[in-house]
Structure formats: structure tokens, C-alpha cells
C-alpha positions as CSV (number, residue, x, y, z in Angstrom):
1,M,-10.3,7.6,58.4
2,K,-7.3,8.8,60.4
3,R,-9.2,11.8,61.3
4,F,-12.1,9.1,62.5
5,L,-9.7,7.1,64.8
6,I,-8.3,10.0,66.4
7,V,-11.6,11.4,67.5
8,T,-12.9,8.2,68.7
9,S,-9.7,7.8,71.0
10,I,-10.2,11.1,72.5
11,L,-13.7,9.9,73.5
12,L,-12.9,6.8,75.1
13,V,-10.3,8.6,77.4
14,L,-13.0,11.3,78.4
15,I,-15.8,8.3,79.5
16,L,-12.9,6.7,81.3
17,A,-11.9,9.8,83.1
18,L,-15.7,10.6,84.4
19,S,-16.2,7.1,85.6
20,M,-13.2,6.9,88.2
21,V,-14.4,10.8,89.6
22,G,-17.9,9.9,90.7
23,C,-19.4,12.0,93.3
24,T,-17.4,13.7,96.2
25,G,-18.4,12.0,99.9
26,K,-18.2,14.3,103.2
27,T,-14.7,15.0,104.6
28,G,-13.2,12.6,106.9
29,A,-11.7,13.4,109.9
30,T,-8.2,14.7,110.0
31,G,-5.7,11.8,110.1
32,A,-2.9,11.9,112.7
33,T,0.7,13.4,111.8
34,G,2.6,11.6,109.6
35,P,6.2,11.1,110.9
36,E,8.7,14.0,109.4
37,G,9.8,13.4,106.3
38,P,13.2,13.6,105.4
39,E,15.2,17.1,104.8
40,G,14.5,18.3,101.6
41,P,17.3,19.8,99.5
42,Q,18.7,23.1,100.0
43,G,17.3,25.6,98.4
44,I,18.8,28.2,95.8
45,Q,20.9,31.2,97.4
46,G,18.6,34.3,97.9
47,A,18.9,37.5,96.6
48,E,22.3,39.8,98.5
49,G,20.7,41.7,101.4
50,E,21.2,45.5,101.9
51,Q,24.5,46.6,103.7
52,G,24.2,46.2,107.5
53,A,25.2,49.3,110.0
54,T,28.6,50.3,110.6
55,G,29.9,48.4,113.8
56,P,32.0,50.0,116.7
57,A,35.7,51.3,115.4
58,G,37.8,48.6,116.3
59,P,41.3,49.0,118.5
60,A,44.2,50.9,117.1
61,G,46.7,48.6,114.7
62,V,50.2,48.5,115.6
63,K,52.6,51.6,114.3
64,G,53.9,50.7,110.9
65,A,57.5,50.6,109.9
66,K,59.1,54.1,109.0
67,G,58.5,54.7,105.4
68,D,61.0,55.6,103.0
69,Q,61.8,59.4,102.6
70,G,59.9,61.1,100.2
71,A,61.2,62.8,97.1
72,T,62.4,66.5,97.6
73,G,59.9,69.4,97.4
74,P,60.6,72.0,95.2
75,A,62.8,74.8,96.4
76,G,61.5,77.4,98.5
77,E,61.0,81.3,97.6
78,K,64.5,83.4,98.7
79,G,64.1,84.8,102.2
80,E,64.6,88.2,103.2
81,Q,68.2,88.9,104.4
82,G,69.5,88.3,108.1
83,I,70.5,90.7,110.4
84,Q,74.6,91.1,110.3
85,G,76.0,89.0,112.8
86,E,78.9,90.3,114.9
87,Q,82.4,90.1,113.6
88,G,84.1,87.2,114.7
89,P,87.5,86.9,116.4
90,A,90.7,87.8,114.1
91,G,92.0,84.7,112.4
92,A,95.4,83.7,113.1
93,S,98.4,85.0,110.5
94,G,98.3,82.8,107.4
95,A,101.9,81.8,106.3
96,K,104.2,83.9,104.4
97,G,103.6,83.8,101.2
98,A,106.3,83.1,98.3
99,T,108.4,85.7,96.7
100,G,106.6,87.3,93.8
101,S,108.9,87.3,90.7
102,K,110.6,90.6,90.1
103,G,108.3,92.9,88.4
104,A,109.4,95.1,85.0
105,T,111.9,98.0,85.3
106,G,110.2,101.2,86.2
107,A,110.2,104.1,83.5
108,T,113.2,106.4,83.6
109,G,112.8,109.4,86.0
110,P,113.8,112.7,85.0
111,P,117.5,113.6,85.3
112,G,118.9,115.2,88.6
113,P,120.6,118.3,88.4
114,A,124.1,118.4,86.9
115,A,127.1,118.8,89.0
116,P,128.7,121.9,89.1
117,F,132.2,122.0,87.3
118,I,134.4,120.3,89.3
119,S,138.1,120.3,89.4
120,L,139.8,117.4,91.8
121,E,142.5,118.5,94.0
122,T,145.3,117.0,95.7
123,A,148.5,117.2,97.5
124,G,151.3,115.1,98.6
125,D,151.2,111.3,97.2
126,A,147.4,111.7,97.3
127,I,145.3,110.4,94.1
128,A,142.1,111.9,92.9
129,K,140.1,110.7,89.7
130,W,137.1,109.9,88.0
131,S,136.3,106.2,88.0
132,A,134.0,103.6,86.0
133,D,135.1,100.7,88.8
134,T,131.7,101.5,90.6
135,A,129.2,104.0,91.4
136,H,126.3,104.5,93.7
137,S,124.3,105.8,90.7
138,G,125.1,106.4,86.9
139,S,128.4,105.4,85.5
140,Y,130.8,107.2,87.6
141,S,132.0,108.0,90.8
142,V,135.6,110.0,92.3
143,F,138.3,107.4,93.6
144,L,140.0,109.1,96.4
145,S,143.5,107.6,97.7
146,V,145.8,108.7,100.3
147,Q,149.0,106.6,101.1
148,G,150.2,108.2,104.2
149,G,152.7,111.1,103.3
150,L,152.1,114.5,105.3
151,P,150.4,116.4,103.8
152,S,148.7,113.9,101.5
153,E,145.2,115.0,100.9
154,A,142.8,114.2,98.0
155,K,139.5,116.5,97.7
156,L,136.5,116.7,95.4
157,P,135.1,120.1,95.6
158,I,131.8,121.4,94.9
159,P,131.4,125.0,94.4
160,Y,128.6,126.4,96.5
161,G,128.8,130.7,96.9
162,D,126.2,131.3,99.3
163,T,126.4,131.8,103.0
164,L,127.0,129.3,105.8
165,S,123.7,130.1,107.2
166,S,122.0,128.9,104.1
167,I,123.2,125.6,104.8
168,N,120.9,123.2,106.3
169,S,121.7,119.4,105.0
170,L,124.4,117.6,103.7
171,S,125.3,114.3,102.9
172,F,127.2,112.1,100.4
173,W,127.7,108.5,99.4
174,T,130.9,106.6,100.3
175,N,132.3,103.1,99.4
176,I,135.6,102.3,101.4
177,K,137.7,100.0,99.2
178,M,140.6,99.8,101.4
179,A,141.9,101.2,104.6
180,T,144.0,100.9,107.5
181,E,142.1,99.3,110.7
182,H,141.8,101.1,113.8
183,P,140.7,100.0,117.4
184,Y,137.6,100.8,118.9
185,L,138.7,102.9,122.0
186,P,135.5,102.8,124.5
187,E,137.3,105.3,127.1
188,S,137.3,108.2,124.3
189,G,133.9,108.0,123.5
190,Q,134.2,107.1,119.5
191,W,131.5,105.2,118.1
192,W,131.8,104.2,114.4
193,A,128.9,105.7,112.9
194,D,126.7,102.7,112.1
195,G,127.0,102.0,115.8
196,V,129.2,99.4,116.3
197,A,131.6,98.8,118.8
198,K,134.6,97.3,117.4
199,E,137.7,98.0,115.0
200,G,137.0,100.5,112.0
201,Y,138.4,102.5,109.2
202,L,138.6,106.3,108.9
203,A,136.1,107.5,106.5
204,P,135.8,110.6,104.3
205,Y,135.2,114.2,106.0
206,I,133.5,117.4,105.2
207,V,135.3,120.6,105.0
208,L,133.0,123.8,104.4
209,E,135.4,126.2,102.5
210,L,134.9,130.0,104.1
211,D,135.4,133.5,103.1
212,K,134.9,135.8,105.8
213,D,136.3,139.1,104.7
214,G,134.8,139.0,101.1
215,D,138.1,139.1,99.1
216,G,137.1,135.9,97.2
217,G,139.7,133.9,99.0
218,A,139.2,130.9,101.9
219,D,140.6,132.5,105.3
220,D,138.4,130.0,107.3
221,W,137.8,126.1,107.1
222,L,134.7,124.2,109.1
223,V,135.7,120.6,109.4
224,L,133.5,117.7,110.2
225,F,135.4,114.7,110.9
226,S,133.8,111.4,110.1
227,Y,135.5,109.2,113.0
228,G,134.9,105.8,111.6
229,E,133.1,103.2,109.1
230,S,133.1,99.3,110.2
231,R,131.7,98.1,106.7
232,L,134.1,97.9,103.4
233,N,133.2,97.4,100.1
234,Q,129.5,98.7,99.9
235,W,127.9,101.8,99.6
236,V,126.9,103.8,102.8
237,E,125.4,107.0,102.8
238,R,126.7,109.6,105.4
239,S,124.8,112.7,106.3
240,L,124.3,115.2,109.2
241,A,121.3,113.4,110.5
242,E,123.0,109.9,110.7
243,G,125.6,111.0,112.9
244,F,129.0,111.0,111.8
245,H,130.6,113.2,114.6
246,T,133.6,113.9,116.9
247,S,132.6,113.7,120.5
248,K,133.5,116.7,122.4
249,D,133.6,115.3,125.8
250,G,134.0,111.7,125.1
251,L,129.8,111.3,126.0
252,T,127.6,113.1,123.4
253,E,127.4,112.0,120.4
254,Q,126.8,115.3,118.4
255,S,128.3,116.4,114.9
256,Y,131.0,118.9,115.9
257,W,132.7,121.0,113.5
258,H,136.0,122.1,114.4
259,S,137.7,125.8,112.7
260,V,140.6,126.1,111.2
261,T,142.0,129.4,110.1
262,S,144.9,130.5,107.7
263,S,147.2,130.9,110.7
264,D,146.6,127.3,111.8
265,L,147.6,126.0,108.6
266,A,150.3,128.1,108.2
267,N,151.9,126.5,111.7
268,W,150.4,122.8,111.1
269,E,153.9,121.3,111.3
270,K,154.4,123.1,114.5
271,P,151.8,121.2,116.7
272,S,152.4,123.2,119.9
273,T,151.0,126.5,117.9
274,V,147.8,125.2,116.5
275,T,144.7,126.1,118.0
276,I,142.7,123.5,116.0
277,L,140.4,122.4,118.9
278,K,137.9,125.0,118.6
279,L,134.7,123.1,118.4
280,G,130.9,123.6,117.9
281,T,128.0,122.5,116.1
282,L,126.9,124.1,112.8
283,A,124.0,125.7,114.5
284,D,126.9,127.0,117.0
285,W,128.9,128.5,114.1
286,K,126.0,129.8,112.1
287,G,125.3,132.1,115.1
288,T,128.8,133.5,114.9
289,E,130.6,136.1,112.3
290,L,130.9,132.9,110.4
291,G,127.2,132.9,109.9
292,S,127.4,135.5,107.1
293,A,130.6,134.3,105.7
294,R,130.3,133.0,101.8
295,V,131.2,129.1,101.7
296,L,133.2,129.1,98.2
297,K,133.3,125.0,98.3
298,V,131.8,121.7,100.1
299,K,134.5,119.5,99.8
300,I,134.6,115.5,100.5
301,D,137.9,115.1,101.9
302,I,140.3,112.6,103.1
303,G,143.9,112.6,104.4
304,Y,145.7,116.2,105.6
305,W,143.9,116.4,109.3
306,T,143.4,112.2,109.5
307,S,146.7,111.4,107.4
308,E,146.2,107.4,106.9
309,P,148.8,104.9,105.8
310,L,146.5,103.9,103.6
311,L,142.9,104.9,102.6
312,E,141.0,104.6,99.3
313,V,137.5,105.4,98.9
314,Y,134.7,106.1,96.2
315,V,132.5,109.1,96.7
316,D,129.2,109.7,94.4
317,D,125.8,111.6,95.2
318,I,126.6,114.7,97.1
319,G,123.6,116.0,98.5
320,I,123.5,120.1,99.6
321,N,120.3,121.1,101.1
322,G,118.7,118.0,99.5
323,V,119.8,118.9,96.0
324,I,121.4,116.0,94.9
325,Y,124.6,116.3,92.5
326,K,125.1,113.3,90.8
327,L,129.1,112.8,89.6
328,G,128.7,111.1,86.2
329,D,125.9,109.0,84.3
């Protein structure tokens, strides 16, 4: 029954539709254009178009601010050594450094030659003795003293035995403990051995004891006076090269030797008969008959020819031809 009602309804709708359509007549003339209707709503956005062509370049932009310094790059490889530059000017001398500490004591050197047998000699009130009071080297020296009485003489003899011509150098060390002061006499040309023009003191002198006739006894003496020394209580070396001398003419400063014979000594207390002023250098005397004479002793002497009110000295380390004779260890 329900199906019948549905089919009947459909048929009625179809009949109604056909009655309304009827037959189509001729098309009428086109009517006038009606007024423009209102703007329709905006359509939906179309799909994205393709990218257009690149336009011309724009003007350069303003220079930007300086950027931060970049990180340090890795070190490059070491380059080849450059050519050495010219030497620069010498720098100023540096300040004197502080005095270094005292070094260690060096090893003891070989012993020097032993002094030959020495027998000290005196005359008058003189004194000659071994002393441990002071020494230039080792532990002993020889102390010589005269008090001014004639003939007062103190001698330190070193046996020698060869000819006068064999002697090329002589030296000794002396320390004047006490002496009578002497004025400096410029008119006489007497300069002290250390070149000081002032009051000074007589120093020890050298005597060469000679045997001219070969009988073993002394018959001539060559005396080298040392006119002076301005230093007391210090060890000073005296040598031919150092210039102790007597002035032959008041001007020269050579080392002159006096020759004194036996007859001179015999007449010593009669000055008018003494021929003591026979002067010459050591080279002069070597060229005479004395050159072949045997030197019995080399003596370091005070007093006698240079008698003093008071003279006390020490003597040490006597040198003959470069050989140093030490007087005691």
C-alpha cells in the first residue's frame, strides 16, 4: 500500500511539470540592457604567479661600520734567515761590577832553590840575625841594624863563585822598620828610588866581593849605593832595573858602582887618602880587568860607607840572575 502511494505521487509531479512547459514560441527581441548590478563579492586568491625578471641594481648602500677583529690565523711557516745587518755602534761602558768573592787558595807551587849556606856578618855595634817578625815570603827574613858607631856594619852575604861578567841581574826585597830621616837635596840630583822628591831614608845596598888575583881572598869591592827610600814598614823590591843609583854628575839616573880596593879600606879613617870615587856602571866594570875576577859573595849591606845614627831593616828573597834565594820557610 505504501509503495502504491509513492508511485502515484511521482506520476502527479510529472503531469504537473508537463502542463507548465507547453510548446516553445519564437524568440522575442532583446530587451534593453538592465542596470549594472551591484559589485559581486571578491573572488578567491589565484595561484602564485612565476617570479618576474630581475630588476636593475639599486644604488650602493652606505658603508657599514668596521667589524670586530677576526680571530688570529694560524702561525705561518718560519721564513729563511735574513742577511746579517751591519754592526751597530759600541754601547756605553757598563757600570763597574761589585767585587767578587775571594777565590780559593791555589795549589802550593814547587819550592824555590834553597839559600846557600849563609853566615851573617857584623862589625861595630851592628846586629844581624834571623827573624820571624816579618817576611816577604815564607816565615823568616834577616834583620839588620846599625846604631851609628864607626865602623858599624851589618851584612847578609850570599856565596857566589862565578865571574863578574856572569852577573846580569840582582834584586832583593827590603822592609825599612826604622831609620833616620834625610832631607831631599834637589841640587845634588838625589832622587829616592820610588821617584818621590821629599825626605827619605837610606836603604840597604849591594856589595860584590871580588877576588882579582885568584888567591881566594877578597881584594876589591864593587859597591852599589841605594841613596834612599821614602816608604817605611812595607816590603819593597829593589833591583838594578828599578833604578836605585848614585848620581855621577847630579843629573843622570843610572846605577853607578864604586870600586873600593884593599888600600882604600886600610886608609878608610884617613879621608884625604881614600880613592873611593871610582865610578862606573856594571857594564863599565865588566869591560875592565874586574870582568874576569871571581865574585866570592853578593852581599846586602847597611852601615860602614853609609853610617847612620839609626837604621833597622828586614831583607828577604835575594835574586841573582833571575834565581830567587828564599831565606826561610
